[in-house]
Structures are given as C-alpha cells and as structure tokens.
BALO-541093 format. One record per residue (C-alpha): residue number from 1; chain; x, y, z. Coordinates in nm, 4 decimals. Layout:
<atom><n>NUM</n><chain>A</chain><X>X</X><Y>Y</Y><Z>Z</Z></atom>
...
END
This chain:
<atom><n>1</n><chain>A</chain><X>1.9217</X><Y>2.4709</Y><Z>1.4754</Z></atom>
<atom><n>2</n><chain>A</chain><X>1.9623</X><Y>2.2060</Y><Z>1.7447</Z></atom>
<atom><n>3</n><chain>A</chain><X>1.9005</X><Y>1.8566</Y><Z>1.5948</Z></atom>
<atom><n>4</n><chain>A</chain><X>1.8012</X><Y>1.7270</Y><Z>1.9382</Z></atom>
<atom><n>5</n><chain>A</chain><X>1.4750</X><Y>1.9231</Y><Z>1.9329</Z></atom>
<atom><n>6</n><chain>A</chain><X>1.1532</X><Y>1.8319</Y><Z>1.7555</Z></atom>
<atom><n>7</n><chain>A</chain><X>1.1443</X><Y>2.1775</Y><Z>1.5942</Z></atom>
<atom><n>8</n><chain>A</chain><X>1.4544</X><Y>2.0939</Y><Z>1.3913</Z></atom>
<atom><n>9</n><chain>A</chain><X>1.2752</X><Y>1.7922</Y><Z>1.2371</Z></atom>
<atom><n>10</n><chain>A</chain><X>0.9359</X><Y>1.9571</Y><Z>1.1994</Z></atom>
<atom><n>11</n><chain>A</chain><X>0.9540</X><Y>2.0290</Y><Z>0.8253</Z></atom>
<atom><n>12</n><chain>A</chain><X>1.0693</X><Y>1.6746</Y><Z>0.7463</Z></atom>
<atom><n>13</n><chain>A</chain><X>0.7863</X><Y>1.5144</Y><Z>0.9396</Z></atom>
<atom><n>14</n><chain>A</chain><X>0.5268</X><Y>1.7506</Y><Z>0.7957</Z></atom>
<atom><n>15</n><chain>A</chain><X>0.6375</X><Y>1.6310</Y><Z>0.4528</Z></atom>
<atom><n>16</n><chain>A</chain><X>0.6225</X><Y>1.2656</Y><Z>0.5631</Z></atom>
<atom><n>17</n><chain>A</chain><X>0.2708</X><Y>1.3070</Y><Z>0.7011</Z></atom>
<atom><n>18</n><chain>A</chain><X>0.1575</X><Y>1.4722</Y><Z>0.3774</Z></atom>
<atom><n>19</n><chain>A</chain><X>0.3172</X><Y>1.2014</Y><Z>0.1639</Z></atom>
<atom><n>20</n><chain>A</chain><X>0.1706</X><Y>0.9214</Y><Z>0.3741</Z></atom>
<atom><n>21</n><chain>A</chain><X>-0.1791</X><Y>1.0715</Y><Z>0.3701</Z></atom>
<atom><n>22</n><chain>A</chain><X>-0.1695</X><Y>1.1387</Y><Z>-0.0061</Z></atom>
<atom><n>23</n><chain>A</chain><X>-0.0448</X><Y>0.7894</Y><Z>-0.0882</Z></atom>
<atom><n>24</n><chain>A</chain><X>-0.3082</X><Y>0.6355</Y><Z>0.1388</Z></atom>
<atom><n>25</n><chain>A</chain><X>-0.5771</X><Y>0.8153</Y><Z>-0.0593</Z></atom>
<atom><n>26</n><chain>A</chain><X>-0.4266</X><Y>0.7086</Y><Z>-0.3912</Z></atom>
<atom><n>27</n><chain>A</chain><X>-0.4119</X><Y>0.3485</Y><Z>-0.2707</Z></atom>
<atom><n>28</n><chain>A</chain><X>-0.7833</X><Y>0.3582</Y><Z>-0.1918</Z></atom>
<atom><n>29</n><chain>A</chain><X>-0.8422</X><Y>0.4912</Y><Z>-0.5426</Z></atom>
<atom><n>30</n><chain>A</chain><X>-0.6451</X><Y>0.1947</Y><Z>-0.6804</Z></atom>
<atom><n>31</n><chain>A</chain><X>-0.8506</X><Y>-0.0442</Y><Z>-0.4661</Z></atom>
<atom><n>32</n><chain>A</chain><X>-1.1703</X><Y>0.1136</Y><Z>-0.5988</Z></atom>
<atom><n>33</n><chain>A</chain><X>-1.0669</X><Y>0.0301</Y><Z>-0.9571</Z></atom>
<atom><n>34</n><chain>A</chain><X>-1.1615</X><Y>-0.3348</Y><Z>-0.9071</Z></atom>
<atom><n>35</n><chain>A</chain><X>-1.2586</X><Y>-0.4140</Y><Z>-0.5461</Z></atom>
<atom><n>36</n><chain>A</chain><X>-1.4222</X><Y>-0.7462</Y><Z>-0.6365</Z></atom>
<atom><n>37</n><chain>A</chain><X>-1.1036</X><Y>-0.8787</Y><Z>-0.7934</Z></atom>
<atom><n>38</n><chain>A</chain><X>-0.8980</X><Y>-0.7700</Y><Z>-0.4912</Z></atom>
<atom><n>39</n><chain>A</chain><X>-1.1466</X><Y>-0.9429</Y><Z>-0.2613</Z></atom>
<atom><n>40</n><chain>A</chain><X>-1.1193</X><Y>-1.2678</Y><Z>-0.4603</Z></atom>
<atom><n>41</n><chain>A</chain><X>-0.7388</X><Y>-1.2687</Y><Z>-0.4978</Z></atom>
<atom><n>42</n><chain>A</chain><X>-0.5171</X><Y>-1.3289</Y><Z>-0.1891</Z></atom>
<atom><n>43</n><chain>A</chain><X>-0.2147</X><Y>-1.1754</Y><Z>-0.3614</Z></atom>
<atom><n>44</n><chain>A</chain><X>-0.3945</X><Y>-0.8482</Y><Z>-0.4317</Z></atom>
<atom><n>45</n><chain>A</chain><X>-0.5405</X><Y>-0.8384</Y><Z>-0.0815</Z></atom>
<atom><n>46</n><chain>A</chain><X>-0.1895</X><Y>-0.8774</Y><Z>0.0607</Z></atom>
<atom><n>47</n><chain>A</chain><X>-0.0490</X><Y>-0.5976</Y><Z>-0.1531</Z></atom>
<atom><n>48</n><chain>A</chain><X>-0.3364</X><Y>-0.3611</Y><Z>-0.0774</Z></atom>
<atom><n>49</n><chain>A</chain><X>-0.3139</X><Y>-0.4266</Y><Z>0.2967</Z></atom>
<atom><n>50</n><chain>A</chain><X>0.0648</X><Y>-0.3866</Y><Z>0.2924</Z></atom>
<atom><n>51</n><chain>A</chain><X>0.0465</X><Y>-0.0527</Y><Z>0.1127</Z></atom>
<atom><n>52</n><chain>A</chain><X>-0.2271</X><Y>0.0907</Y><Z>0.3367</Z></atom>
<atom><n>53</n><chain>A</chain><X>-0.0576</X><Y>-0.0369</Y><Z>0.6522</Z></atom>
<atom><n>54</n><chain>A</chain><X>0.2768</X><Y>0.1206</Y><Z>0.5616</Z></atom>
<atom><n>55</n><chain>A</chain><X>0.1314</X><Y>0.4570</Y><Z>0.4588</Z></atom>
<atom><n>56</n><chain>A</chain><X>-0.0922</X><Y>0.4865</Y><Z>0.7654</Z></atom>
<atom><n>57</n><chain>A</chain><X>0.2036</X><Y>0.3973</Y><Z>0.9889</Z></atom>
<atom><n>58</n><chain>A</chain><X>0.4047</X><Y>0.6829</Y><Z>0.8377</Z></atom>
<atom><n>59</n><chain>A</chain><X>0.1193</X><Y>0.9228</Y><Z>0.9122</Z></atom>
<atom><n>60</n><chain>A</chain><X>0.1021</X><Y>0.8102</Y><Z>1.2752</Z></atom>
<atom><n>61</n><chain>A</chain><X>0.4803</X><Y>0.8388</Y><Z>1.3186</Z></atom>
<atom><n>62</n><chain>A</chain><X>0.4710</X><Y>1.1950</Y><Z>1.1904</Z></atom>
<atom><n>63</n><chain>A</chain><X>0.1780</X><Y>1.2848</Y><Z>1.4144</Z></atom>
<atom><n>64</n><chain>A</chain><X>0.3598</X><Y>1.1416</Y><Z>1.7164</Z></atom>
<atom><n>65</n><chain>A</chain><X>0.6649</X><Y>1.3586</Y><Z>1.6510</Z></atom>
<atom><n>66</n><chain>A</chain><X>0.4645</X><Y>1.6733</Y><Z>1.5749</Z></atom>
<atom><n>67</n><chain>A</chain><X>0.2290</X><Y>1.6412</Y><Z>1.8724</Z></atom>
<atom><n>68</n><chain>A</chain><X>0.3326</X><Y>1.8788</Y><Z>2.1548</Z></atom>
<atom><n>69</n><chain>A</chain><X>0.4086</X><Y>1.7565</Y><Z>2.5033</Z></atom>
<atom><n>70</n><chain>A</chain><X>0.2592</X><Y>1.6024</Y><Z>2.7149</Z></atom>
<atom><n>71</n><chain>A</chain><X>0.0198</X><Y>1.4537</Y><Z>2.4567</Z></atom>
<atom><n>72</n><chain>A</chain><X>0.3161</X><Y>1.3306</Y><Z>2.2514</Z></atom>
<atom><n>73</n><chain>A</chain><X>0.3780</X><Y>1.0604</Y><Z>2.5122</Z></atom>
<atom><n>74</n><chain>A</chain><X>0.0494</X><Y>0.8874</Y><Z>2.4312</Z></atom>
<atom><n>75</n><chain>A</chain><X>0.1182</X><Y>0.9056</Y><Z>2.0572</Z></atom>
<atom><n>76</n><chain>A</chain><X>0.4726</X><Y>0.7744</Y><Z>2.1109</Z></atom>
<atom><n>77</n><chain>A</chain><X>0.3454</X><Y>0.4715</Y><Z>2.3031</Z></atom>
<atom><n>78</n><chain>A</chain><X>0.0897</X><Y>0.4035</Y><Z>2.0280</Z></atom>
<atom><n>79</n><chain>A</chain><X>0.3652</X><Y>0.4141</Y><Z>1.7645</Z></atom>
<atom><n>80</n><chain>A</chain><X>0.5879</X><Y>0.1875</Y><Z>1.9750</Z></atom>
<atom><n>81</n><chain>A</chain><X>0.3167</X><Y>-0.0716</Y><Z>2.0320</Z></atom>
<atom><n>82</n><chain>A</chain><X>0.2058</X><Y>-0.0592</Y><Z>1.6690</Z></atom>
<atom><n>83</n><chain>A</chain><X>0.5610</X><Y>-0.0869</Y><Z>1.5371</Z></atom>
<atom><n>84</n><chain>A</chain><X>0.6645</X><Y>-0.3820</Y><Z>1.7510</Z></atom>
<atom><n>85</n><chain>A</chain><X>0.3264</X><Y>-0.5507</Y><Z>1.7004</Z></atom>
<atom><n>86</n><chain>A</chain><X>0.3609</X><Y>-0.5175</Y><Z>1.3243</Z></atom>
<atom><n>87</n><chain>A</chain><X>0.7144</X><Y>-0.6573</Y><Z>1.3357</Z></atom>
<atom><n>88</n><chain>A</chain><X>0.5989</X><Y>-0.9598</Y><Z>1.5395</Z></atom>
<atom><n>89</n><chain>A</chain><X>0.3078</X><Y>-1.0311</Y><Z>1.3047</Z></atom>
<atom><n>90</n><chain>A</chain><X>0.5256</X><Y>-1.0018</Y><Z>0.9927</Z></atom>
<atom><n>91</n><chain>A</chain><X>0.7956</X><Y>-1.2233</Y><Z>1.1469</Z></atom>
<atom><n>92</n><chain>A</chain><X>0.5419</X><Y>-1.4886</Y><Z>1.2483</Z></atom>
<atom><n>93</n><chain>A</chain><X>0.3848</X><Y>-1.4907</Y><Z>0.9035</Z></atom>
<atom><n>94</n><chain>A</chain><X>0.7197</X><Y>-1.5130</Y><Z>0.7251</Z></atom>
<atom><n>95</n><chain>A</chain><X>0.8532</X><Y>-1.7918</Y><Z>0.9475</Z></atom>
<atom><n>96</n><chain>A</chain><X>0.5295</X><Y>-1.9889</Y><Z>0.9247</Z></atom>
<atom><n>97</n><chain>A</chain><X>0.5208</X><Y>-1.9690</Y><Z>0.5474</Z></atom>
<atom><n>98</n><chain>A</chain><X>0.8861</X><Y>-2.0667</Y><Z>0.5130</Z></atom>
<atom><n>99</n><chain>A</chain><X>0.8889</X><Y>-2.3483</Y><Z>0.7704</Z></atom>
<atom><n>100</n><chain>A</chain><X>0.5661</X><Y>-2.5079</Y><Z>0.6539</Z></atom>
<atom><n>101</n><chain>A</chain><X>0.6470</X><Y>-2.4307</Y><Z>0.2898</Z></atom>
<atom><n>102</n><chain>A</chain><X>0.3226</X><Y>-2.2459</Y><Z>0.2395</Z></atom>
<atom><n>103</n><chain>A</chain><X>0.2946</X><Y>-2.0155</Y><Z>-0.0611</Z></atom>
<atom><n>104</n><chain>A</chain><X>0.4371</X><Y>-1.6733</Y><Z>0.0074</Z></atom>
<atom><n>105</n><chain>A</chain><X>0.2437</X><Y>-1.4595</Y><Z>-0.2415</Z></atom>
<atom><n>106</n><chain>A</chain><X>0.4048</X><Y>-1.1449</Y><Z>-0.3680</Z></atom>
<atom><n>107</n><chain>A</chain><X>0.6797</X><Y>-1.1229</Y><Z>-0.1071</Z></atom>
<atom><n>108</n><chain>A</chain><X>1.0391</X><Y>-1.2399</Y><Z>-0.1012</Z></atom>
<atom><n>109</n><chain>A</chain><X>1.2411</X><Y>-1.2877</Y><Z>0.2148</Z></atom>
<atom><n>110</n><chain>A</chain><X>1.4350</X><Y>-0.9698</Y><Z>0.1340</Z></atom>
<atom><n>111</n><chain>A</chain><X>1.1194</X><Y>-0.7588</Y><Z>0.1169</Z></atom>
<atom><n>112</n><chain>A</chain><X>0.9783</X><Y>-0.9227</Y><Z>0.4296</Z></atom>
<atom><n>113</n><chain>A</chain><X>1.2981</X><Y>-0.8434</Y><Z>0.6217</Z></atom>
<atom><n>114</n><chain>A</chain><X>1.2807</X><Y>-0.4831</Y><Z>0.4982</Z></atom>
<atom><n>115</n><chain>A</chain><X>0.9235</X><Y>-0.4473</Y><Z>0.6238</Z></atom>
<atom><n>116</n><chain>A</chain><X>1.0121</X><Y>-0.6054</Y><Z>0.9584</Z></atom>
<atom><n>117</n><chain>A</chain><X>1.3109</X><Y>-0.3701</Y><Z>0.9961</Z></atom>
<atom><n>118</n><chain>A</chain><X>1.0914</X><Y>-0.0679</Y><Z>0.9316</Z></atom>
<atom><n>119</n><chain>A</chain><X>0.8404</X><Y>-0.1691</Y><Z>1.1994</Z></atom>
<atom><n>120</n><chain>A</chain><X>1.1157</X><Y>-0.2569</Y><Z>1.4492</Z></atom>
<atom><n>121</n><chain>A</chain><X>1.2717</X><Y>0.0874</Y><Z>1.4026</Z></atom>
<atom><n>122</n><chain>A</chain><X>0.9296</X><Y>0.2488</Y><Z>1.4416</Z></atom>
<atom><n>123</n><chain>A</chain><X>0.8648</X><Y>0.0556</Y><Z>1.7623</Z></atom>
<atom><n>124</n><chain>A</chain><X>1.2049</X><Y>0.1342</Y><Z>1.9115</Z></atom>
<atom><n>125</n><chain>A</chain><X>1.1827</X><Y>0.4999</Y><Z>1.8120</Z></atom>
<atom><n>126</n><chain>A</chain><X>0.8280</X><Y>0.5295</Y><Z>1.9450</Z></atom>
<atom><n>127</n><chain>A</chain><X>0.9133</X><Y>0.3950</Y><Z>2.2888</Z></atom>
<atom><n>128</n><chain>A</chain><X>1.2311</X><Y>0.6062</Y><Z>2.2973</Z></atom>
<atom><n>129</n><chain>A</chain><X>1.0317</X><Y>0.9175</Y><Z>2.2101</Z></atom>
<atom><n>130</n><chain>A</chain><X>0.8223</X><Y>0.8614</Y><Z>2.5239</Z></atom>
<atom><n>131</n><chain>A</chain><X>1.0872</X><Y>1.0093</Y><Z>2.7535</Z></atom>
<atom><n>132</n><chain>A</chain><X>1.3832</X><Y>1.1012</Y><Z>2.5306</Z></atom>
<atom><n>133</n><chain>A</chain><X>1.4068</X><Y>1.3849</Y><Z>2.2783</Z></atom>
<atom><n>134</n><chain>A</chain><X>1.7362</X><Y>1.3433</Y><Z>2.0996</Z></atom>
<atom><n>135</n><chain>A</chain><X>1.8479</X><Y>1.3588</Y><Z>1.7405</Z></atom>
<atom><n>136</n><chain>A</chain><X>1.9017</X><Y>0.9829</Y><Z>1.7072</Z></atom>
<atom><n>137</n><chain>A</chain><X>1.5395</X><Y>0.9169</Y><Z>1.8048</Z></atom>
<atom><n>138</n><chain>A</chain><X>1.4053</X><Y>1.1485</Y><Z>1.5351</Z></atom>
<atom><n>139</n><chain>A</chain><X>1.6541</X><Y>1.0039</Y><Z>1.2840</Z></atom>
<atom><n>140</n><chain>A</chain><X>1.5432</X><Y>0.6476</Y><Z>1.3697</Z></atom>
<atom><n>141</n><chain>A</chain><X>1.1776</X><Y>0.7335</Y><Z>1.3180</Z></atom>
<atom><n>142</n><chain>A</chain><X>1.2613</X><Y>0.9141</Y><Z>0.9929</Z></atom>
<atom><n>143</n><chain>A</chain><X>1.4491</X><Y>0.6079</Y><Z>0.8651</Z></atom>
<atom><n>144</n><chain>A</chain><X>1.1533</X><Y>0.3856</Y><Z>0.9587</Z></atom>
<atom><n>145</n><chain>A</chain><X>0.9201</X><Y>0.6199</Y><Z>0.7702</Z></atom>
<atom><n>146</n><chain>A</chain><X>1.1373</X><Y>0.6118</Y><Z>0.4573</Z></atom>
<atom><n>147</n><chain>A</chain><X>1.1497</X><Y>0.2297</Y><Z>0.4637</Z></atom>
<atom><n>148</n><chain>A</chain><X>0.7724</X><Y>0.2086</Y><Z>0.5045</Z></atom>
<atom><n>149</n><chain>A</chain><X>0.7104</X><Y>0.4616</Y><Z>0.2290</Z></atom>
<atom><n>150</n><chain>A</chain><X>0.9350</X><Y>0.2659</Y><Z>-0.0082</Z></atom>
<atom><n>151</n><chain>A</chain><X>0.7665</X><Y>-0.0641</Y><Z>0.0763</Z></atom>
<atom><n>152</n><chain>A</chain><X>0.4191</X><Y>0.0831</Y><Z>0.0447</Z></atom>
<atom><n>153</n><chain>A</chain><X>0.4943</X><Y>0.2502</Y><Z>-0.2891</Z></atom>
<atom><n>154</n><chain>A</chain><X>0.6316</X><Y>-0.0760</Y><Z>-0.4293</Z></atom>
<atom><n>155</n><chain>A</chain><X>0.3298</X><Y>-0.2747</Y><Z>-0.3057</Z></atom>
<atom><n>156</n><chain>A</chain><X>0.0787</X><Y>-0.0249</Y><Z>-0.4457</Z></atom>
<atom><n>157</n><chain>A</chain><X>0.2653</X><Y>-0.0135</Y><Z>-0.7778</Z></atom>
<atom><n>158</n><chain>A</chain><X>0.2442</X><Y>-0.3923</Y><Z>-0.8077</Z></atom>
<atom><n>159</n><chain>A</chain><X>-0.1231</X><Y>-0.3736</Y><Z>-0.7096</Z></atom>
<atom><n>160</n><chain>A</chain><X>-0.2050</X><Y>-0.1249</Y><Z>-0.9846</Z></atom>
<atom><n>161</n><chain>A</chain><X>-0.0079</X><Y>-0.3260</Y><Z>-1.2417</Z></atom>
<atom><n>162</n><chain>A</chain><X>-0.1878</X><Y>-0.6473</Y><Z>-1.1501</Z></atom>
<atom><n>163</n><chain>A</chain><X>-0.5287</X><Y>-0.4804</Y><Z>-1.1640</Z></atom>
<atom><n>164</n><chain>A</chain><X>-0.4417</X><Y>-0.3282</Y><Z>-1.5027</Z></atom>
<atom><n>165</n><chain>A</chain><X>-0.3304</X><Y>-0.6627</Y><Z>-1.6461</Z></atom>
<atom><n>166</n><chain>A</chain><X>-0.6434</X><Y>-0.8379</Y><Z>-1.5218</Z></atom>
<atom><n>167</n><chain>A</chain><X>-0.8693</X><Y>-0.5648</Y><Z>-1.6629</Z></atom>
<atom><n>168</n><chain>A</chain><X>-0.6982</X><Y>-0.5895</Y><Z>-2.0023</Z></atom>
<atom><n>169</n><chain>A</chain><X>-0.7365</X><Y>-0.9671</Y><Z>-2.0101</Z></atom>
<atom><n>170</n><chain>A</chain><X>-1.1005</X><Y>-0.9373</Y><Z>-1.9077</Z></atom>
<atom><n>171</n><chain>A</chain><X>-1.1801</X><Y>-0.6872</Y><Z>-2.1840</Z></atom>
<atom><n>172</n><chain>A</chain><X>-0.9980</X><Y>-0.8888</Y><Z>-2.4513</Z></atom>
<atom><n>173</n><chain>A</chain><X>-1.1774</X><Y>-1.2081</Y><Z>-2.3506</Z></atom>
<atom><n>174</n><chain>A</chain><X>-1.5210</X><Y>-1.0455</Y><Z>-2.3658</Z></atom>
<atom><n>175</n><chain>A</chain><X>-1.7208</X><Y>-1.1733</Y><Z>-2.6688</Z></atom>
<atom><n>176</n><chain>A</chain><X>-1.8098</X><Y>-0.9218</Y><Z>-2.9370</Z></atom>
<atom><n>177</n><chain>A</chain><X>-2.1699</X><Y>-0.8124</Y><Z>-2.9490</Z></atom>
<atom><n>178</n><chain>A</chain><X>-2.3749</X><Y>-0.7338</Y><Z>-3.2585</Z></atom>
<atom><n>179</n><chain>A</chain><X>-2.4530</X><Y>-0.4039</Y><Z>-3.0899</Z></atom>
<atom><n>180</n><chain>A</chain><X>-2.2219</X><Y>-0.1075</Y><Z>-3.1309</Z></atom>
<atom><n>181</n><chain>A</chain><X>-2.0473</X><Y>0.0876</Y><Z>-2.8607</Z></atom>
<atom><n>182</n><chain>A</chain><X>-2.3584</X><Y>0.2986</Y><Z>-2.8101</Z></atom>
<atom><n>183</n><chain>A</chain><X>-2.5739</X><Y>-0.0080</Y><Z>-2.7440</Z></atom>
<atom><n>184</n><chain>A</chain><X>-2.7818</X><Y>0.0308</Y><Z>-3.0620</Z></atom>
<atom><n>185</n><chain>A</chain><X>-2.8170</X><Y>-0.2785</Y><Z>-3.2748</Z></atom>
<atom><n>186</n><chain>A</chain><X>-2.6201</X><Y>-0.2696</Y><Z>-3.5957</Z></atom>
<atom><n>187</n><chain>A</chain><X>-2.8120</X><Y>-0.3401</Y><Z>-3.9193</Z></atom>
<atom><n>188</n><chain>A</chain><X>-2.7339</X><Y>-0.6766</Y><Z>-4.0714</Z></atom>
<atom><n>189</n><chain>A</chain><X>-2.6780</X><Y>-0.6837</Y><Z>-4.4458</Z></atom>
<atom><n>190</n><chain>A</chain><X>-2.7722</X><Y>-1.0085</Y><Z>-4.6198</Z></atom>
<atom><n>191</n><chain>A</chain><X>-2.6378</X><Y>-1.0994</Y><Z>-4.9617</Z></atom>
<atom><n>192</n><chain>A</chain><X>-2.8963</X><Y>-1.0775</Y><Z>-5.2444</Z></atom>
<atom><n>193</n><chain>A</chain><X>-2.8889</X><Y>-1.3649</Y><Z>-5.4932</Z></atom>
<atom><n>194</n><chain>A</chain><X>-3.0353</X><Y>-1.3216</Y><Z>-5.8376</Z></atom>
<atom><n>195</n><chain>A</chain><X>-3.3438</X><Y>-1.5353</Y><Z>-5.9062</Z></atom>
<atom><n>196</n><chain>A</chain><X>-3.3746</X><Y>-1.7454</Y><Z>-6.2192</Z></atom>
<atom><n>197</n><chain>A</chain><X>-3.5255</X><Y>-1.5644</Y><Z>-6.5136</Z></atom>
<atom><n>198</n><chain>A</chain><X>-3.3929</X><Y>-1.2274</Y><Z>-6.3985</Z></atom>
<atom><n>199</n><chain>A</chain><X>-3.0947</X><Y>-1.0613</Y><Z>-6.5701</Z></atom>
END
C-alpha cells in the first residue's frame, strides 16, 4: 500500500478519531463529578480545558485526513489555523507567566513545550495537507495527534485525581449527624440512675 495516499493511513486515523471522541466524553463525565469545584479552582479549570482542547483537536485532525477531496481542503485549513493559533496562545501564556513570574498552575515548562510542539505540528501538517498528499504530511499529523492524546490523558488524569482528593477531604470534614445513613433519627439512650430508697 502506498504510504503517500490517505487510504494507507485511514485505519490509523479512524482509531485516532474514535480515541479522541471517547476521551472527550470521559472528560466531560469527570467534569460532571464536581463542576462547582472546577469552576472555583483555576488549576482544575486549566486541566479540564487542556484535556478537552487536546482531545477535540485530535478529532478534527482525523476528520480532516478522512474527508474526501475537495472538501478536505477546508478541513485542512481549519486544522492549520487552529493548530498555529493554539501554539501562539500557549506560547504567549507561558512566556507571560515566566517573565512576569505569575503562578503557572499545573504546568511545567517541559509540558508547555510539548503542548506547543503538538499544535505547531498540527498547524504545519494542516496547511501542508491543503495541497500536498504525501506520507510525511500524514506522519506529521499522526505525531501531533499522539502528542495531544498524551497531553490530554495526563491532564484529565490529574483532574480526576484532584477531584477525588477534594471529595474525600470534603466528606471527612463533614460533621457527623445524629441521624443515620437513611435519614431517620437514631434513638438516644440516657443512663438511668437509681433513686434513693430503691434497691
């Protein structure tokens, strides 16, 4: 099979689209576990947005490759613009936080560079896919998808761990109630003291 044709990469990209869509759904399930806490916590908002952004990007990359011509050109331009736009936004945020010494919640420079690399590869591959169908273009987009999947899985894993820790702390800090688990009030037993003159 000729690696310079989209048909040779079809099975790989079908798998990437399925993985990205499934992980996007699971991330929304994780967000639904405690949406109020995620809304109040910048770190959790960052991790949730990072995971969803990466997984959705993988889905769009796969759709761009699998879309037949001439409609694939529009999808390729969308992937190119989205990839380079994401790389610019991530670079600006990282530089701003490092130069002005602002807190950089939940992200090291290494992870930020990995995310930026994934979006740069997606942007370059998307624009190349507009008028070129060669093996290196499909390989570039596949590498970008793998980087984004890895970053999104790591971010969603940290999100679920943080939500689980906060839920455990919240339940352990909750005061005990005289009512049982069913909500019914437990009977209170008072000690009986013997009165004088009684055996």
